[in-house]
N, C-alpha and C positions, 0 to 999 in steps of 0.2 A: 491519161496523158497529161491533162491539165493539172491533176494532183501531183504528178511526178515533177513537173516544171516548178509548181509552187513549193514542193519540198526542197528542190534544188536551190531555190532562191532563199528559202529559210535557212538552209545550211550555211549560208555566208553571213548570217546576221547573228549577233550575240544572243545567248540563250534566253534571257529575260524578255528582250524585244521579240525574239522568235515566238515565244509562248503567247505574248499579247496579240501579235499579228494573227496567229493561228486561231485564237478565240474570236477575234473580230471577223475573220473570214468565215468561220463556221457559223456565226450568228447571221451574217449577211446571206450566206448560202441558204440557211433555213428559211429566212424571211422571203427570199426570192422564190423558193419552191412553193411556199404557202400562197404567195401572190399569184403565181402561175396556176396553181391548183384551184384557187377560188374563181378564176376566170372561166373554168369549165363547169362550175356548179350551176344548176338551174336556179333562177330567182325564186325566193320563197314568197308565197302569197302573203301580202301584207294586210289583207282584210278578209273577213267573212261576214255573215249576215248581220251580226250585232257586235262585232269586235274589230279592232284594228283601225287603220287610217286609210282614207280614200279622198281624193279630190273630186269635188262636184262643182261644175260651173253653173251659175245661176243668173238668170235675167235680173239685173239690178232693180227693175221696176217692182219686183216682188220681194225685196229684202225685208220689209216689215213683217210679213207673214212667215217667211222662211226663218227669220231670226227667232220668232216666237216658237215655231215648231222645233227648231234645232235645240233650243234651250231645254225644252221638256224631253226631247229624245235623248240628249246627252245625260240628263239627270236620271232618266230611267235605265240607261245603258252606259254605265261609267267607263266601260272598256271600249266604247265606240268613239272614234275621233274623226267625224267627217269634216273636211276642210272646204269651206264654201268660198268660191272665188266669184265675186260679183262683177259682171260686165254688161254692156249693152247687148241686145240680142245678136247683132252681127258678130261681136266678139265671142259670145258663148258658142255660136254655131261654128265659127272658125276653130275654136279649141277642140270641139268635138270631132270635126272633120280631119283636123291635123293630128289627132290621137294624143293631144295634150291632156285631155280628160276622156273618160269613157261614160260618164254620167252627166246629164245636163237637165236643168229645169227651165222650161221655155213656155211661151204663150202660143205655141203652135206645134203641130206634129211635123216630122220630116216629110219632104215630098218624095216622089217616086225615085228621082235621081239620087237624092241623098241616102235614101233607104238602100238603094242598090249598092252604094259604096260599102256600106257595112255588111251587106250580105256577101259581097265578094271577099270581105275580110273574115268571113264565117263568124260574124258578130251581129246577127240580126237584132234590131232594136226591140226592146221590151218597153211598151209605152203604158204609163199609168196616169189616167186623168184624175185629178184630186180636187179641183176647185174651179169656180167661175168668178171672174173679176169684172167689175163694171168700169167703163171709161167715163169719168165724171166731167161734166162741163161746169166750170166755175166762173164767177164774176166777182168784182169788188162788192163789199157789203153796201156801199153807197150807190151802186148802179141800179137803174130802174129796170134793167133787163132781168126778167125772171123766167122767160119762156123762149124756146127755140125749136124750130122744126128740123127734122132730119134732112129734109130736102134742102133747106137753107144752109145747113152745115156742110152738106156735100157740095153745094154751090160755092161756098167760101173756099173749100179745099181744092176744087178743080178750076176755080177762077171765073165761073159763070155768074156768080153773085158778088157784086161790088159792095164793099163795106169800109167804113172808116175805123172800125174796131181792129185792134191788134190781136191776132190769133197766136197763142204761144203754147208750146209743148216742150217735152224734154228733148234730149240730144238726137241728131238726125240718124243715128245708127240704132235707135231703140225699136222695140217691138211695137210701141205705140205709133210711131211714124209709119212703120210698115202696115199696121192695121188701118190707119187713116188713109193711106194711099189705096189700100184695098177697097174700102167702102166708097171712096171717091172715084174709083175706076181710073186712076192715073198712075203713071210711072214716076212723075216728079210733081211736087207741090209748087204752086206759084210762089214767086218771091215777094210780091207786094203784100204788105201787112201780115205776113206769116213768118214767125220767128222761132228758131230752135234754141233753147237754152242748154243747160248741162244736166239737169236732174229734175225730178218731180218736186223736190223741195224748192228749187229755184222758181219753178212755175207758180207754186202757191205763194211764195214770197213776192214775186213780181205782180201777180194779180192783186194781192193785198194792198199794194201801194199805187196801183194804176186803175182808175175808174173806166178807162177806155179799152181795157184788155178782156179777152175771153181766154180762159185757160182750159187745157185738156190734160187730165191727170188720172192716174189709177185711183180707184175709189179707196183702196187699202191705205193710201197715204193720208186720208182725211179722218180716219178712225183712230183714236188714241194716239195722236201724234207725239213725237219726241219733243223735249223741252226746247230744242234749238229752232223749231219752227211752229210750235203750238200757238204762239201769239198771232202768227200769220193766218193760220187756219180759222181763228176767230174773226178775222176780217174779210173772209170770203163767204159766198153762199153758192149753193148748188142750183143749177138751172134745170127746169123741167123740159123734157124733150118729147116731141110728138112724132110718131111715125105714121104717116098717112096710109102706108101700105099694110099696116097691121090690121088684119081682119077682125081681131077681137075688140080693139078700141082705136079706130082710125082718127077720132076727133079729140082724144084726151092726151094730156101731157103727163109724163111720169118722171120721177126722180129715181136714181139708183137705190135699190134696197134689196134685201134677200127675197121679199115677197114679189117685187116687180120682176126680178130676175127669174125666179122659179116659175112664174106665170107667163114668161116670155113677153112682158109688156114694155120693159125698158130696152131700147133698140141698140145700145152700145155696150156690148159685152164680149168677153174673150175667155177661153178656157185655159187652164194651167195644166202642164204635163211634166212628169218625170220621164226622161228618155234614157234608158239604160242600155248601153252598147258594150258592156263589160264581158258578156258571155259567161257569167257565173252568178251564183247567189252571194254576191259580195255586199259590202256596206251600202252601196247605192240601192240595191234591191231591198235591203233592210229599211232604209230611210223611206223609200217609196211605199213599202208595206205600212210603215208607221203613219205616213200622211193619209193613206186610204183607210186606216183602221178607225174604229169608233172614237178613240181618244184624239187622233189627229184631226178627224173631221169635226169634233167638238171645238177644237182650237180655232179652226176656220170659221165655224158658226159664230163663235164669240167675237171674231175679228171684224165681222160685218160682211165678209165675202160669202158666197154661196158654196157650201160643201157639195162635192159630187154626189154623195149619198147622205141624205139627212139622217143624223143619228136618231134612234128611237128613244122616246122618253117613257120610262116605266113608272107607273104610279101604283103604290101599294095601299090598298084600302083595308083598314083594320076596324073591326066592330068593337 
């Protein structure tokens, strides 16, 4: 019917114009049918284990180590293109729950309620632990403070210990703040003498210029720093922390290191996880596999963090 009407209209138009209109209409009709047809086609999987593109949300506290791992992973797998989106922990979790991403790297596992959400979506989380990071306590190089008890730190965080020092850490939505609230046993940190900045870099820079400040930062940020804050790292020092409840060494102070972490002597530590809710062996699973592999664990070992599984060192003896 529509074609008959169209032909009747064309009959009233000169031949050359008639032919041009017919060709335009034919092309438009073809494009329209292709567009409608594409709407019914299933989406093509954009990634697999070591190929393609996939978005991965990452806790920005761990960008130094993830950047190192990603560089080697991409070099070894040129067809893989993981796109890392760095956010505070709250933002990473929201992206995961809102289905903006299906793979995340965080300093905690999902709780029961969060896991239930993904199970109802028939996307049960696959969790890979790959490293342990320390929370370092830092002071200005000119400060006389070199030791701190875990009890006093908790007291500063819950308001039971008064201090004239300024306690500074990264932004209020970070995994570090959530961790500090957890160890202090509070829902909210006191406002007096406690300040949230914007990043770990800012914490280090602030402490490097303020002798009355105590900074809390991820240990990864103090190893092999970038040029834009390396000078600030040289102007701070790490404080030893004592945990009176540690049965192994209740009277000793320890600084963060791979040895004090593996022996459970340094009291401020947190584990790192890849949480894959994609429901497939996609690129997220491939990157998690790489992080947990011997090569990925060696990169973590070199960074100063503690690998989840210590790589074996083989020595060949020849006569």
